[in-house]
Wavefront OBJ file of the C-alpha trace (Angstrom):
o trace
v -20.132 -48.101 67.057
v -22.603 -47.413 69.990
v -21.570 -50.217 72.584
v -23.621 -50.757 75.749
v -21.532 -52.848 77.614
v -21.902 -52.378 81.325
v -19.073 -51.892 83.999
v -19.389 -52.623 87.372
v -19.158 -49.840 89.644
v -20.553 -49.293 93.005
v -19.833 -45.779 93.956
v -21.831 -44.076 91.047
v -25.357 -43.231 90.586
v -25.376 -44.493 86.903
v -24.569 -47.281 85.282
v -20.965 -46.807 84.295
v -20.824 -48.204 80.053
v -18.395 -48.419 77.396
v -20.804 -46.714 75.021
v -18.768 -46.895 71.630
v -16.291 -48.688 69.807
v -14.237 -47.337 66.836
v -14.155 -43.806 65.725
v -17.328 -42.060 64.933
v -17.138 -38.958 62.108
v -18.001 -36.633 64.871
v -14.905 -37.773 67.014
v -12.359 -37.530 63.813
v -12.820 -34.108 64.089
v -11.304 -31.272 66.083
v -13.416 -31.057 69.607
v -15.004 -28.256 69.984
v -13.937 -25.984 73.157
v -16.394 -26.218 76.175
v -14.759 -23.974 79.251
v -15.336 -26.556 82.459
v -14.082 -26.296 86.256
v -12.754 -28.891 88.715
v -15.336 -29.543 91.535
v -13.110 -28.266 94.315
v -15.570 -26.998 96.909
v -19.198 -27.689 97.942
v -22.014 -25.855 95.710
v -25.460 -24.836 95.522
v -27.570 -23.712 92.366
v -31.377 -23.835 91.528
v -30.898 -26.595 88.676
v -28.068 -29.494 88.624
v -27.877 -31.401 84.753
v -26.285 -34.677 85.034
v -24.612 -35.326 81.193
v -22.806 -32.137 79.068
v -24.034 -34.111 76.160
v -26.524 -32.530 73.469
v -29.462 -33.187 75.797
v -27.733 -31.442 79.142
v -26.754 -28.720 76.648
v -30.347 -27.939 75.542
v -31.583 -27.916 78.557
v -28.812 -26.027 80.273
v -29.524 -23.388 77.832
v -33.145 -23.285 78.502
v -32.935 -22.803 82.129
v -30.188 -20.422 82.172
v -31.882 -18.242 79.714
v -34.898 -17.938 82.034
v -32.461 -16.446 84.580
v -31.839 -19.978 86.748
v -28.631 -20.974 88.438
v -27.414 -23.948 86.401
v -24.546 -26.245 87.038
v -24.229 -28.818 84.813
v -21.871 -31.962 85.736
v -20.182 -34.996 83.991
v -17.998 -38.091 84.671
v -16.342 -37.483 81.327
v -15.503 -34.223 79.279
v -18.280 -32.816 77.599
v -19.703 -34.151 74.407
v -17.476 -37.535 74.983
v -20.203 -39.801 75.848
v -23.569 -40.824 73.859
v -23.686 -37.292 71.804
v -20.672 -38.775 70.159
v -21.991 -41.478 68.744
v -25.719 -39.604 67.853
v -26.990 -40.403 64.305
v -26.997 -36.746 63.784
v -30.530 -37.429 61.976
v -33.096 -34.977 63.480
v -36.185 -36.607 61.781
v -39.409 -35.604 62.993
v -40.869 -39.001 61.262
v -40.594 -41.271 64.115
v -40.073 -44.744 63.834
v -43.615 -45.776 64.341
v -45.676 -45.047 61.300
v -48.303 -42.583 61.582
v -50.644 -45.341 60.187
v -49.921 -47.955 62.578
v -49.560 -45.649 65.734
v -53.257 -44.593 65.091
v -54.027 -48.117 64.971
v -52.082 -48.304 68.677
v -52.933 -45.212 70.544
v -55.893 -43.546 68.623
v -55.705 -41.373 65.734
v -55.884 -37.801 67.626
v -52.891 -39.085 70.088
v -51.019 -40.270 67.386
v -51.241 -37.362 65.110
v -50.603 -34.947 68.195
v -47.227 -36.976 68.867
v -46.289 -36.580 65.021
v -47.111 -32.578 64.911
v -44.990 -32.287 67.828
v -42.231 -34.123 66.521
v -42.414 -31.862 63.606
v -42.666 -28.620 66.115
v -39.410 -29.776 68.239
v -37.247 -30.307 64.770
v -38.528 -27.036 63.849
v -37.984 -25.260 66.884
v -34.315 -26.861 67.393
v -33.625 -25.653 63.892
v -34.817 -21.688 64.699
v -33.353 -21.436 67.711
v -29.712 -22.601 66.547
v -30.193 -20.563 63.442
v -31.329 -17.666 65.904
v -28.084 -18.474 68.335
v -25.874 -17.893 65.331
v -24.354 -21.357 66.046
v -22.054 -22.762 63.331
v -22.834 -26.777 63.636
v -22.745 -27.801 59.925
v -26.475 -27.720 59.933
v -28.635 -28.954 56.697
v -32.312 -29.325 56.114
v -33.039 -32.397 54.520
v -36.152 -34.214 52.616
v -36.470 -38.105 53.134
v -37.060 -40.944 50.698
v -39.098 -43.374 52.984
v -39.066 -46.726 51.142
v -41.777 -49.645 51.485
v -40.569 -52.511 53.282
v -41.474 -55.782 55.570
v -43.548 -53.545 57.803
v -45.632 -51.639 55.611
v -45.812 -53.188 52.104
v -46.888 -51.262 48.908
v -50.533 -50.885 49.900
v -49.342 -49.977 53.655
v -47.382 -47.125 52.263
v -50.416 -45.804 50.405
v -52.320 -45.710 53.882
v -49.392 -44.190 55.609
v -48.950 -41.772 52.942
v -53.169 -40.952 53.478
v -52.852 -40.450 57.060
v -49.896 -38.055 56.854
v -51.579 -36.029 54.400
v -54.756 -36.214 56.776
v -52.696 -35.069 59.738
v -51.541 -31.981 57.607
v -48.021 -33.205 56.599
v -46.581 -32.309 53.008
v -45.876 -35.241 51.600
v -45.547 -36.877 47.956
v -46.241 -40.743 47.255
v -44.483 -42.056 44.110
v -44.197 -45.552 42.139
v -41.325 -47.388 41.427
v -40.938 -46.109 38.156
v -40.961 -42.241 39.435
v -38.507 -43.786 42.283
v -36.069 -45.294 39.838
v -35.989 -41.910 37.552
v -35.787 -39.273 40.147
v -33.615 -41.099 42.679
v -32.135 -44.364 41.248
v -33.742 -46.796 43.374
v -35.407 -49.832 41.566
v -38.734 -51.418 42.354
v -39.728 -49.607 45.798
v -42.516 -47.340 46.365
v -41.712 -44.264 48.428
v -43.102 -41.537 50.324
v -40.743 -38.483 49.906
v -40.966 -36.008 53.217
v -39.562 -32.498 53.567
v -38.186 -30.360 56.604
v -35.871 -33.078 58.233
v -32.510 -31.709 60.221
v -29.320 -32.906 60.508
v -25.985 -31.476 62.394
v -22.875 -32.103 64.185
v -23.770 -33.515 67.138
v -20.933 -32.348 69.238
v -20.690 -28.723 67.233
v -24.588 -28.325 68.406
v -23.991 -29.617 72.057
v -20.773 -27.318 72.418
v -22.735 -24.543 71.123
v -25.715 -24.794 73.348
v -23.147 -25.479 76.351
v -21.056 -22.152 75.560
v -24.684 -19.755 75.216
v -25.588 -21.426 78.593
v -22.243 -20.628 80.050
v -22.775 -16.919 78.474
v -25.861 -16.851 80.595
v -24.026 -17.463 84.085
v -24.483 -21.557 83.950
v -21.056 -23.575 85.278
v -19.867 -26.725 83.687
v -17.931 -29.117 86.152
v -15.872 -31.928 84.745
v -14.886 -34.542 85.300
v -17.378 -35.251 88.189
v -18.881 -38.637 88.870
v -22.008 -38.324 90.839
v -22.178 -41.251 93.446
v -25.475 -40.465 95.619
v -28.430 -38.719 95.278
v -30.444 -37.603 98.286
v -33.823 -35.563 97.527
v -36.037 -33.935 100.523
v -38.928 -32.037 100.072
v -37.406 -28.567 99.380
v -33.824 -29.807 97.412
v -32.073 -32.506 96.243
v -28.083 -33.161 97.091
v -25.837 -34.671 95.490
v -22.309 -36.186 96.319
v -19.227 -36.503 94.516
v -17.016 -39.596 94.312
v -14.229 -37.063 95.842
v -16.798 -36.109 98.611
v -18.193 -32.746 97.544
v -21.632 -31.596 97.674
v -23.815 -30.145 95.164
v -27.461 -29.036 96.693
v -30.029 -27.585 94.379
v -33.746 -27.211 94.065
v -33.948 -29.489 91.106
v -32.107 -32.195 89.396
v -32.255 -33.299 85.709
v -30.841 -36.435 84.882
v -29.375 -36.219 81.061
v -27.090 -39.115 81.140
v -27.851 -40.817 77.688
v -27.643 -44.540 77.226
v -26.021 -44.723 81.240
v -29.195 -44.811 83.170
v -29.563 -44.012 86.802
v -29.475 -46.817 88.995
v -33.215 -47.060 90.392
v -34.730 -46.862 87.212
v -37.196 -49.343 86.756
v -35.729 -51.824 83.905
v -39.056 -53.067 82.920
v -39.952 -51.805 79.443
v -36.399 -50.433 79.074
v -33.908 -52.247 76.452
v -30.766 -51.020 75.531
v -29.656 -52.233 72.342
v -26.470 -51.713 69.846
v -26.418 -49.914 66.867
v -23.855 -49.408 64.021
v -22.675 -47.014 61.391
v -20.259 -47.339 58.001
v -19.038 -44.114 56.454
v -17.500 -43.306 53.242
v -14.642 -41.291 52.539
v -15.788 -37.756 51.087
v -17.260 -38.128 48.041
v -19.397 -34.484 47.003
v -19.497 -35.390 43.380
v -21.366 -39.052 44.275
v -24.088 -38.123 46.467
v -27.540 -39.081 45.371
v -30.238 -36.203 44.011
v -31.353 -33.983 47.074
v -29.270 -36.099 49.202
v -32.401 -36.928 51.176
v -32.299 -39.475 54.359
v -33.334 -42.530 52.846
v -34.594 -45.143 54.981
v -37.829 -47.682 55.124
v -40.871 -49.416 56.549
v -38.661 -52.350 57.889
v -37.040 -53.738 60.783
v -34.249 -53.500 61.447
v -33.943 -49.874 60.323
v -30.995 -48.922 58.008
v -31.007 -45.299 57.304
v -28.516 -43.556 54.891
v -27.693 -40.417 54.985
v -25.417 -37.313 53.340
v -23.165 -35.199 55.658
v -22.552 -31.681 54.510
v -18.889 -32.562 54.560
v -19.026 -35.004 51.633
v -19.508 -38.236 53.586
v -22.140 -40.639 53.541
v -23.001 -43.203 56.053
v -25.381 -46.070 56.841
v -26.552 -46.390 59.982
v -28.431 -49.566 61.364
v -30.676 -50.092 64.474
v -33.291 -52.202 65.675
l 1 2 3 4 5 6 7 8 9 10 11 12 13 14 15 16 17 18 19 20 21 22 23 24 25 26 27 28 29 30 31 32 33 34 35 36 37 38 39 40 41 42 43 44 45 46 47 48 49 50 51 52 53 54 55 56 57 58 59 60 61 62 63 64 65 66 67 68 69 70 71 72 73 74 75 76 77 78 79 80 81 82 83 84 85 86 87 88 89 90 91 92 93 94 95 96 97 98 99 100 101 102 103 104 105 106 107 108 109 110 111 112 113 114 115 116 117 118 119 120 121 122 123 124 125 126 127 128 129 130 131 132 133 134 135 136 137 138 139 140 141 142 143 144 145 146 147 148 149 150 151 152 153 154 155 156 157 158 159 160 161 162 163 164 165 166 167 168 169 170 171 172 173 174 175 176 177 178 179 180 181 182 183 184 185 186 187 188 189 190 191 192 193 194 195 196 197 198 199 200 201 202 203 204 205 206 207 208 209 210 211 212 213 214 215 216 217 218 219 220 221 222 223 224 225 226 227 228 229 230 231 232 233 234 235 236 237 238 239 240 241 242 243 244 245 246 247 248 249 250 251 252 253 254 255 256 257 258 259 260 261 262 263 264 265 266 267 268 269 270 271 272 273 274 275 276 277 278 279 280 281 282 283 284 285 286 287 288 289 290 291 292 293 294 295 296 297 298 299 300 301 302 303 304 305 306 307 308 309 310 311 312 313
């Protein structure tokens, strides 16, 4: 689904990419409404955000609630970029196991990263609920299976590392995994408190709350030049309009700004397969299923009854 083929476009501040092929399960639904306006004159604001997807929406809502004048621009319609191909799996369990990350950067730093990841998921869930947003959200556990990165002994060390860091988990042997979940021949760590939501509904909800705080969303607006100075930044649109702001936030997903160093940055593709709705054929607890292997395969259940498989890396 996620496709990142670059398209030549010299008159743009970002690398234009064809982000997707096929149709995501999110795009198959009716588009959530986000009021936009054309950019017909020069404007100024406190903060300008490039990107009207989920990252831009969260940033715009937070800053506008703080009383700042926020402008959001996107060369597409809102929600139509990287967000439409999101996995929608909001897991605090990051791809690198805690035990291995501790070996790479030290135990204290690794535990802080994992705890902050958990805090961010909890904060998003709490804020979304407080704002009363209807985003097809669900709190899910996870089934983390041993694989070619962590074998059974490595999974046991990972369980110890997570317990030591204060995470609630269960370590199950193959017999228990088979009995409880129907998965044969695999050890597993059972985690708790992950989150999923429809990414387009989530982004639309936060953009609309931001608009309620006074934020403005302009679309389509293609930014072709960014000129910073000591006191402000000036953005030039492709049709000659200027946006002057004290601060610029770039939230362009897989379309990186030109000039960003490419060393260490690799854009890869992922794909997903979704079933038809089958609410009576979902595995017990509808937990997210993944494992300590490369490439990473993730199985999830959508509240509407669909299941999907996503693979990356």
